[in-house]
PATIGU-24926 format. One line per 8 residues: for each residue x, y, z negated of C-alpha. Coordinates in nm, 3 decimals, decimal comma, padded with zeros to 5 digits, always signed. Layout:
<recs>
X/Y/Z ~ ...
</recs>
This chain:
<recs>
+03,082/+03,403/+04,320 ~ +02,710/+03,353/+04,375 ~ +02,786/+03,044/+04,576 ~ +02,996/+02,907/+04,288 ~ +02,708/+02,964/+04,047 ~ +02,474/+02,790/+04,290 ~ +02,703/+02,487/+04,311 ~ +02,738/+02,470/+03,930
+02,360/+02,500/+03,888 ~ +02,304/+02,224/+04,142 ~ +02,549/+01,994/+03,961 ~ +02,380/+02,061/+03,626 ~ +02,039/+01,984/+03,778 ~ +02,169/+01,657/+03,926 ~ +02,317/+01,560/+03,589 ~ +01,989/+01,631/+03,410
+01,795/+01,428/+03,665 ~ +02,044/+01,142/+03,629 ~ +02,019/+01,146/+03,248 ~ +01,641/+01,164/+03,264 ~ +01,633/+00,867/+03,499 ~ +01,855/+00,667/+03,266 ~ +01,631/+00,750/+02,970 ~ +01,326/+00,628/+03,161
+01,509/+00,313/+03,269 ~ +01,624/+00,244/+02,917 ~ +01,265/+00,270/+02,794 ~ +01,162/-00,018/+03,018 ~ +01,160/-00,369/+02,883 ~ +01,441/-00,607/+02,990 ~ +01,183/-00,808/+03,181 ~ +01,065/-00,501/+03,373
+01,423/-00,407/+03,455 ~ +01,477/-00,757/+03,596 ~ +01,161/-00,724/+03,807 ~ +01,277/-00,390/+03,947 ~ +01,618/-00,536/+04,033 ~ +01,464/-00,829/+04,221 ~ +01,228/-00,599/+04,412 ~ +01,514/-00,366/+04,507
+01,720/-00,661/+04,628 ~ +01,424/-00,784/+04,833 ~ +01,373/-00,439/+04,987 ~ +01,738/-00,424/+05,091 ~ +01,762/-00,781/+05,221 ~ +01,804/-00,823/+05,595 ~ +01,693/-01,185/+05,593 ~ +01,312/-01,217/+05,558
+01,348/-01,558/+05,396 ~ +01,585/-01,421/+05,131 ~ +01,351/-01,127/+05,066 ~ +01,054/-01,365/+05,026 ~ +01,253/-01,579/+04,782 ~ +01,341/-01,275/+04,571 ~ +00,979/-01,160/+04,563 ~ +00,873/-01,513/+04,471
+01,108/-01,501/+04,170 ~ +00,971/-01,163/+04,068 ~ +00,603/-01,268/+04,088 ~ +00,580/-01,472/+03,763 ~ +00,784/-01,208/+03,581 ~ +00,543/-00,939/+03,700 ~ +00,246/-01,142/+03,579 ~ +00,405/-01,193/+03,236
+00,493/-00,823/+03,208 ~ +00,137/-00,725/+03,298 ~ +00,000/-00,960/+03,032 ~ +00,238/-00,815/+02,773 ~ +00,139/-00,458/+02,859 ~ -00,231/-00,546/+02,838 ~ -00,189/-00,714/+02,500 ~ +00,007/-00,416/+02,368
-00,258/-00,173/+02,490 ~ -00,538/-00,374/+02,326 ~ -00,352/-00,428/+01,996 ~ -00,523/-00,260/+01,696 ~ -00,356/+00,048/+01,561 ~ -00,150/-00,016/+01,249 ~ -00,250/+00,187/+00,950 ~ +00,014/+00,360/+00,742
-00,163/+00,287/+00,414 ~ -00,157/-00,030/+00,205 ~ -00,505/-00,133/+00,313 ~ -00,397/-00,136/+00,678 ~ -00,108/-00,365/+00,592 ~ -00,314/-00,604/+00,380 ~ -00,420/-00,931/+00,549 ~ -00,791/-00,972/+00,614
-00,946/-01,236/+00,392 ~ -01,101/-01,529/+00,576 ~ -01,448/-01,596/+00,429 ~ -01,429/-01,956/+00,551 ~ -01,089/-02,026/+00,395 ~ -01,064/-02,289/+00,122 ~ -01,022/-02,112/-00,215 ~ -00,701/-02,172/-00,404
-00,733/-02,411/-00,696 ~ -00,757/-02,254/-01,041 ~ -00,448/-02,336/-01,246 ~ -00,503/-02,364/-01,620 ~ -00,239/-02,219/-01,848 ~ -00,088/-02,513/-02,040 ~ -00,121/-02,521/-02,415 ~ +00,173/-02,603/-02,636
+00,540/-02,622/-02,537 ~ +00,632/-02,617/-02,169 ~ +00,856/-02,460/-01,909 ~ +00,564/-02,414/-01,671 ~ +00,542/-02,036/-01,648 ~ +00,793/-01,794/-01,502 ~ +00,920/-01,584/-01,796 ~ +00,854/-01,211/-01,748
+01,208/-01,110/-01,841 ~ +01,523/-01,030/-01,651 ~ +01,789/-01,300/-01,683 ~ +02,032/-01,021/-01,766 ~ +01,826/-00,956/-02,076 ~ +01,735/-01,306/-02,193 ~ +01,781/-01,657/-02,054 ~ +01,462/-01,845/-02,145
+01,490/-02,215/-02,236 ~ +01,120/-02,295/-02,278 ~ +00,798/-02,142/-02,405 ~ +00,483/-02,198/-02,607 ~ +00,124/-02,093/-02,533 ~ -00,205/-02,138/-02,718 ~ -00,529/-01,963/-02,796 ~ -00,638/-01,818/-03,130
-00,972/-01,646/-03,189 ~ -01,026/-01,629/-02,814 ~ -00,692/-01,459/-02,741 ~ -00,381/-01,609/-02,586 ~ -00,060/-01,618/-02,788 ~ +00,277/-01,677/-02,624 ~ +00,635/-01,721/-02,738 ~ +00,964/-01,767/-02,555
+01,288/-01,927/-02,680 ~ +01,635/-01,889/-02,530 ~ +01,954/-01,688/-02,559 ~ +02,064/-01,332/-02,497 ~ +02,157/-01,268/-02,135 ~ +02,479/-01,090/-02,234 ~ +02,571/-01,343/-02,507 ~ +02,468/-01,703/-02,445
+02,599/-01,803/-02,790 ~ +02,327/-01,604/-02,964 ~ +01,973/-01,740/-02,969 ~ +01,658/-01,532/-02,940 ~ +01,284/-01,584/-02,982 ~ +01,029/-01,346/-02,830 ~ +00,668/-01,364/-02,954 ~ +00,358/-01,202/-02,803
+00,069/-01,130/-03,040 ~ -00,306/-01,118/-02,972 ~ -00,288/-00,756/-02,856 ~ -00,010/-00,828/-02,608 ~ +00,265/-00,669/-02,817 ~ +00,616/-00,815/-02,785 ~ +00,845/-00,885/-03,083 ~ +01,206/-01,001/-03,057
+01,379/-01,218/-03,316 ~ +01,755/-01,235/-03,260 ~ +01,933/-01,524/-03,430 ~ +02,281/-01,505/-03,586 ~ +02,587/-01,496/-03,363 ~ +02,710/-01,844/-03,274 ~ +02,367/-02,003/-03,317 ~ +02,350/-02,098/-02,950
+02,039/-02,100/-02,733 ~ +01,708/-02,156/-02,911 ~ +01,451/-02,412/-02,801 ~ +01,097/-02,500/-02,912 ~ +01,090/-02,865/-03,013 ~ +00,755/-02,916/-03,189 ~ +00,428/-02,738/-03,261 ~ +00,159/-02,785/-03,524
-00,124/-02,546/-03,456 ~ +00,025/-02,198/-03,463 ~ +00,343/-02,315/-03,636 ~ +00,622/-02,377/-03,385 ~ +00,955/-02,542/-03,466 ~ +01,263/-02,374/-03,321 ~ +01,601/-02,548/-03,301 ~ +01,928/-02,395/-03,188
+02,219/-02,547/-03,002 ~ +02,421/-02,528/-03,324 ~ +02,164/-02,744/-03,504 ~ +01,981/-02,482/-03,713 ~ +01,604/-02,514/-03,749 ~ +01,355/-02,228/-03,778 ~ +00,977/-02,209/-03,813 ~ +00,783/-01,957/-03,606
+00,439/-01,872/-03,747 ~ +00,246/-01,723/-03,458 ~ -00,050/-01,638/-03,682 ~ +00,143/-01,376/-03,879 ~ +00,443/-01,345/-03,645 ~ +00,718/-01,449/-03,882 ~ +01,032/-01,651/-03,815 ~ +01,169/-01,834/-04,118
+01,527/-01,960/-04,112 ~ +01,674/-02,280/-04,261 ~ +01,763/-02,089/-04,577 ~ +01,403/-01,976/-04,624 ~ +01,485/-01,619/-04,526 ~ +01,276/-01,437/-04,269 ~ +01,437/-01,313/-03,951 ~ +01,338/-00,954/-03,878
+01,127/-00,912/-03,568 ~ +01,184/-00,596/-03,366 ~ +00,906/-00,458/-03,143 ~ +01,013/-00,428/-02,781 ~ +00,860/-00,279/-02,470 ~ +00,643/-00,503/-02,261 ~ +00,790/-00,618/-01,930 ~ +00,711/-00,390/-01,635
+00,353/-00,442/-01,530 ~ +00,259/-00,537/-01,174 ~ +00,122/-00,233/-00,982 ~ -00,259/-00,239/-00,964 ~ -00,414/-00,380/-00,651 ~ -00,546/-00,130/-00,398 ~ -00,922/-00,142/-00,346 ~ -00,969/-00,150/+00,032
-01,349/-00,179/+00,016
</recs>
């Protein structure tokens, strides 16, 4: 019985050694595995010329593997925080050109809304008393037949003016100071007064503006200094 236990123990030990060897082999790079194979073939070759040829093939691979290992050992440690991931600014790099926000009607800026919420046609920007005012015209994302105008006041508050069903997408077509003309796909014309944030319809009636939450703000930059 003791002999049986000894045999079983020996087999378990051999299996563990085999699995450990495979784990070590698997941790080697493919290039290192190829080098080992060539060196083993050279060691087992009976023809000296064949062995020399195999070692000659392994030489450049060994040099490349050594260079890779050295580069990996000298690589800087990666930090787990945001500052470690941020690229280092080059003091000699050419600064990016300053882009001026266009005044008036344009489609220059990327609207800060989800297309599922609103599909923006164009927008209007201008300054008043040193503050930027903005407005966006388009249609509801869930109902393209209903126009919408979103205005942003001096304090950065957003107000939504939804037009009647069937009006079609709204578009800014003209601007006179802070008065912006809005036309819909159905041919209706509205006047948006950005000074007092009112939208007057073709019948002279005001469209009610509803305050809405500002689009999600971009997370603040991390100070790595």
